[in-house]
C-alpha positions as CSV (number, residue, x, y, z in Angstrom):
1,M,-10.2,-10.8,-10.5
2,S,-8.3,-13.9,-11.6
3,T,-5.7,-15.6,-9.5
4,V,-2.9,-14.6,-11.8
5,A,-3.9,-11.0,-11.8
6,R,-4.1,-11.0,-8.0
7,R,-0.6,-12.5,-7.8
8,V,0.9,-10.0,-10.3
9,A,-0.8,-7.1,-8.4
10,S,0.7,-8.2,-5.1
11,W,4.2,-8.6,-6.6
12,L,3.9,-5.2,-8.3
13,G,3.0,-3.7,-4.9
14,L,6.1,-5.3,-3.3
15,A,8.4,-4.2,-6.1
16,G,6.9,-0.7,-5.9
17,H,7.5,-0.6,-2.2
18,L,11.1,-1.7,-2.6
19,G,11.6,1.0,-5.2
20,T,10.7,3.7,-2.6
21,L,13.7,2.8,-0.4
22,V,16.7,4.5,-2.0
23,P,15.3,7.6,-3.7
24,F,13.0,8.6,-0.8
25,Y,13.8,6.9,2.5
26,V,17.6,6.7,2.3
27,S,17.9,10.2,0.9
28,S,15.9,11.5,3.8
29,G,19.2,11.7,5.7
30,L,20.0,14.8,3.7
31,M,17.3,16.7,5.5
32,A,15.9,14.9,8.5
33,P,17.6,14.3,11.9
34,L,18.6,10.8,13.0
35,W,15.6,10.2,15.2
36,A,13.3,11.0,12.2
37,I,15.2,8.6,9.9
38,I,14.9,5.8,12.5
39,V,11.1,6.4,12.6
40,L,10.9,6.5,8.8
41,F,12.8,3.3,8.5
42,A,10.6,1.6,11.1
43,V,7.5,2.6,9.2
44,W,9.1,1.4,5.9
45,L,9.9,-2.0,7.5
46,A,6.3,-2.3,8.8
47,L,5.0,-1.6,5.3
48,L,7.5,-4.2,3.9
49,V,5.9,-6.7,6.2
50,A,2.5,-5.7,4.9
51,A,3.7,-6.0,1.3
52,V,5.1,-9.5,2.0
53,Q,1.9,-10.6,3.6
54,A,-0.1,-9.3,0.6
55,V,2.2,-11.4,-1.7
56,R,1.7,-14.5,0.5
57,A,-2.1,-13.9,0.5
58,R,-2.1,-13.0,-3.2
59,S,-3.9,-9.9,-2.4
60,P,-4.3,-7.0,-4.9
61,W,-4.4,-4.7,-1.9
62,G,-0.6,-4.9,-2.0
63,L,-0.7,-2.3,-4.6
64,L,-1.6,0.2,-1.9
65,V,1.6,-0.3,0.0
66,P,3.9,1.8,-2.1
67,V,1.2,4.5,-2.3
68,V,0.9,4.6,1.5
69,S,4.7,4.5,1.8
70,L,5.1,7.5,-0.4
71,A,2.3,9.4,1.2
72,F,3.8,8.8,4.7
73,W,7.3,9.9,3.6
74,W,6.0,13.0,1.9
75,T,3.8,14.0,4.9
76,A,6.7,13.4,7.3
77,M,9.2,15.3,5.3
78,S,6.8,18.2,4.6
79,A,5.8,18.4,8.3
80,G,9.4,18.3,9.4
81,G,10.3,21.1,7.0
82,T,7.3,23.2,7.9
83,F,7.1,22.7,11.7
84,L,10.5,21.5,12.8
85,G,12.7,23.5,10.5
86,W,14.4,20.7,8.7
87,T,16.4,22.0,5.8
88,P,18.7,20.3,3.3
């Protein structure tokens, strides 16, 4: 993979991760309790650090960050709804 393609891939991963903030993580407050929102944001911030590191390293693995972010959010919200009774 060329250097330009690696750089573009890492920036797309960062942009994709930033795009998960409002429609998913911020709106979690409609369903999840405060402690869960704090955990969700802590994980989101940790993934932001990973995305920034991918950009700095020009790593195409940065494309996985938004995928992991969405998978974690969906799993957490589904488990909360199923096992903890979170409802909108």
